[in-house]
C-alpha positions as CSV (number, residue, x, y, z in Angstrom):
1,X,14.6,-4.5,-4.2
2,X,15.5,-6.4,-1.1
3,X,13.9,-8.0,1.9
4,X,13.8,-5.4,4.7
5,X,11.8,-6.9,7.6
6,X,9.1,-9.3,8.6
7,X,6.1,-8.5,10.9
8,X,4.2,-10.4,13.5
9,X,0.8,-8.8,14.0
10,X,-1.3,-9.2,17.1
11,X,-4.2,-7.6,19.0
12,X,-2.0,-7.0,22.1
13,X,1.6,-6.0,21.9
14,X,2.7,-7.5,25.2
15,X,1.2,-10.9,24.1
16,X,3.0,-10.8,20.8
17,X,6.3,-9.8,22.4
18,X,6.1,-12.5,25.0
19,X,5.5,-15.2,22.3
20,X,8.4,-14.1,20.1
21,X,10.8,-13.7,23.0
22,X,9.9,-17.1,24.3
23,X,10.4,-18.6,20.8
24,X,13.6,-16.9,20.0
25,X,15.2,-16.6,23.4
26,X,16.1,-13.0,23.0
27,X,14.6,-9.7,24.2
28,X,12.9,-7.3,21.8
29,X,14.1,-3.7,21.8
30,X,11.8,-0.7,22.1
31,X,10.2,0.5,18.9
32,X,7.8,3.3,18.8
33,X,4.3,4.6,17.9
34,X,2.8,5.2,14.5
35,X,0.4,8.1,15.2
36,X,-1.3,8.1,11.8
37,X,-2.3,4.4,12.1
38,X,-2.6,4.2,16.0
39,X,-0.2,1.3,16.3
40,X,3.0,0.6,18.3
41,X,5.8,-2.0,17.9
42,X,8.9,-3.7,19.3
43,X,11.9,-4.8,17.3
44,X,14.5,-7.5,17.0
45,X,17.6,-7.1,14.8
46,X,18.3,-9.8,12.2
47,X,21.5,-8.4,11.0
48,X,22.8,-5.0,9.7
49,X,19.9,-4.3,7.4
50,X,17.0,-6.6,8.4
51,X,14.8,-6.9,11.5
52,X,11.7,-8.5,12.9
53,X,8.8,-6.3,14.1
54,X,6.0,-7.2,16.5
55,X,3.2,-4.7,15.8
56,X,-0.3,-4.1,17.4
57,X,-3.0,-1.5,17.8
58,X,-2.1,1.1,20.3
59,X,-4.9,1.2,22.8
60,X,-4.0,4.8,23.8
61,X,-4.4,6.2,20.3
62,X,-7.2,6.7,17.7
63,X,-6.5,6.1,14.0
64,X,-7.5,8.6,11.4
65,X,-8.7,5.7,9.2
66,X,-8.1,2.0,8.8
67,X,-5.0,0.7,10.5
68,X,-2.3,-0.7,8.2
69,X,-1.1,-4.3,8.2
70,X,-4.8,-5.3,8.6
71,X,-4.5,-4.5,12.3
72,X,-8.1,-3.6,12.7
73,X,-8.7,-7.4,12.5
74,X,-5.7,-8.6,14.5
75,X,-6.1,-11.5,16.9
76,X,-3.5,-13.9,18.2
77,X,0.2,-13.2,17.3
78,X,1.1,-14.5,13.8
79,X,3.6,-13.8,11.1
80,X,1.4,-11.9,8.8
81,X,3.5,-9.5,6.6
82,X,6.8,-9.2,4.9
83,X,8.2,-5.9,3.9
84,X,10.5,-5.3,0.9
85,X,12.7,-2.2,0.4
86,X,12.8,-0.5,-3.0
87,X,14.8,2.4,-4.3
88,X,11.8,4.1,-6.0
89,X,8.4,3.4,-4.5
90,X,6.4,4.9,-7.3
91,X,8.2,2.8,-9.9
92,X,7.8,-0.3,-7.9
93,X,4.1,0.3,-7.4
94,X,3.6,0.8,-11.2
95,X,4.6,-2.8,-11.7
96,X,2.8,-4.2,-8.6
97,X,-0.5,-6.0,-8.6
98,X,-3.7,-4.2,-7.9
99,X,-4.2,-3.6,-4.2
100,X,-0.5,-3.1,-3.4
101,X,-1.4,0.3,-1.9
102,X,-0.6,4.0,-2.4
103,X,2.5,5.8,-1.2
104,X,2.3,7.3,2.3
105,X,5.1,9.5,3.7
106,X,5.9,8.9,7.4
107,X,8.6,9.9,9.9
108,X,9.5,9.3,13.5
109,X,12.5,10.8,15.2
110,X,15.5,10.4,12.8
111,X,13.6,7.9,10.6
112,X,11.8,8.9,7.4
113,X,10.2,6.6,4.9
114,X,7.5,6.1,2.3
115,X,5.4,3.0,2.4
116,X,2.6,1.5,0.3
117,X,-0.6,1.2,2.2
118,X,-3.9,0.0,0.7
119,X,-6.8,2.4,1.4
120,X,-8.6,-0.2,3.5
121,X,-5.5,-1.1,5.5
122,X,-5.5,-4.7,4.1
123,X,-2.4,-6.8,3.4
124,X,-1.7,-6.9,-0.4
125,X,-2.9,-10.3,-1.7
126,X,-3.6,-11.4,1.9
127,X,0.1,-11.0,2.7
128,X,1.3,-12.9,-0.3
129,X,2.6,-9.8,-2.0
130,X,5.0,-7.8,0.2
131,X,4.4,-4.3,1.6
132,X,6.8,-2.0,-0.3
133,X,8.9,0.6,1.6
134,X,11.3,3.3,0.5
135,X,13.7,4.5,3.2
136,X,14.5,8.1,3.0
137,X,16.8,8.2,6.0
138,X,20.2,6.6,6.8
139,X,21.4,4.5,8.4
140,X,19.0,1.6,8.3
141,X,17.1,1.2,11.6
142,X,18.4,-2.3,12.1
143,X,21.9,-0.9,12.7
144,X,20.7,0.6,16.0
145,X,19.3,-2.7,17.3
146,X,21.3,-5.1,19.6
147,X,22.6,-8.1,17.7
148,X,21.6,-11.4,19.4
149,X,23.0,-13.6,16.6
150,X,19.6,-14.3,15.1
151,X,19.2,-14.5,11.4
152,X,16.4,-15.1,8.9
153,X,17.4,-18.2,6.8
154,X,14.2,-18.9,4.9
155,X,10.8,-17.2,4.3
156,X,8.0,-19.3,2.9
157,X,5.1,-17.6,1.1
158,X,2.1,-19.8,0.8
159,X,-0.6,-18.5,-1.6
160,X,-3.1,-19.8,-4.2
161,X,-1.3,-17.6,-6.8
162,X,2.3,-18.6,-5.7
163,X,3.6,-18.9,-9.3
164,X,2.4,-15.5,-10.3
165,X,3.9,-14.0,-7.1
166,X,7.2,-15.6,-7.8
167,X,7.1,-14.2,-11.4
168,X,6.2,-10.7,-10.3
169,X,9.0,-10.7,-7.7
170,X,11.6,-12.0,-10.0
171,X,13.9,-9.0,-9.4
172,X,13.9,-9.9,-5.7
173,X,17.0,-12.1,-5.9
174,X,16.9,-13.7,-2.5
175,X,17.5,-17.4,-2.3
176,X,15.8,-17.5,1.1
177,X,12.4,-16.9,-0.5
178,X,10.2,-20.0,-1.3
179,X,6.8,-19.7,-2.9
180,X,4.3,-22.6,-2.3
181,X,0.9,-23.0,-3.8
182,X,-1.7,-23.3,-1.0
183,X,-5.4,-22.9,-0.5
184,X,-5.0,-19.8,1.7
185,X,-2.3,-17.1,2.1
186,X,0.3,-17.7,4.9
187,X,3.9,-17.1,5.9
188,X,6.5,-19.2,7.6
189,X,10.0,-18.0,8.6
190,X,13.0,-20.0,9.6
191,X,15.4,-18.3,11.9
192,X,18.8,-19.4,13.1
193,X,19.3,-18.7,16.8
194,X,22.2,-19.5,19.1
195,X,20.0,-22.3,20.5
196,X,19.2,-23.7,17.0
197,X,16.8,-23.2,14.2
198,X,13.1,-22.3,14.9
199,X,10.1,-21.8,12.7
200,X,7.9,-18.7,13.2
201,X,4.4,-18.6,11.6
């Protein structure tokens, strides 16, 4: 189990990309379309096996059901989701809290993966619990992204059940993760950039 990527959700992809690029001072690379969920994205590498994703509804596509990442309700760009890679998605879901989702097999080009998606497209525990992903292709997609020298140095998970989340994710041995009890779910990420550290939320 390891941190795989973080996701900024928004109603309009161009608006989300513009915000992140202005904040980080680096261009986002082309991503792709997710036909099943009628979404599209742009990407930024955070090292050899991590990346940042900006994702939004694709206005030129129709979903076959609720969009993932709660994107049917997306508004202004915000850091809304964190995604954790696991070696066995079925085993990880058996130990996950209710509402973590069901396995969905997806592919695009050379990429293939299984990902846990709740039936209603919501974020598990409002984004407090990560979306679980099992990559079925190699190499990791981050290896194909330009390296602008930006790295994730901290990820704060704010949630009313922060202590329970920390306990459930005890096998995720990542010192960058910080769980804080809060009235409502929320995420904050600190990123080191060539121009200095910034906070994304």
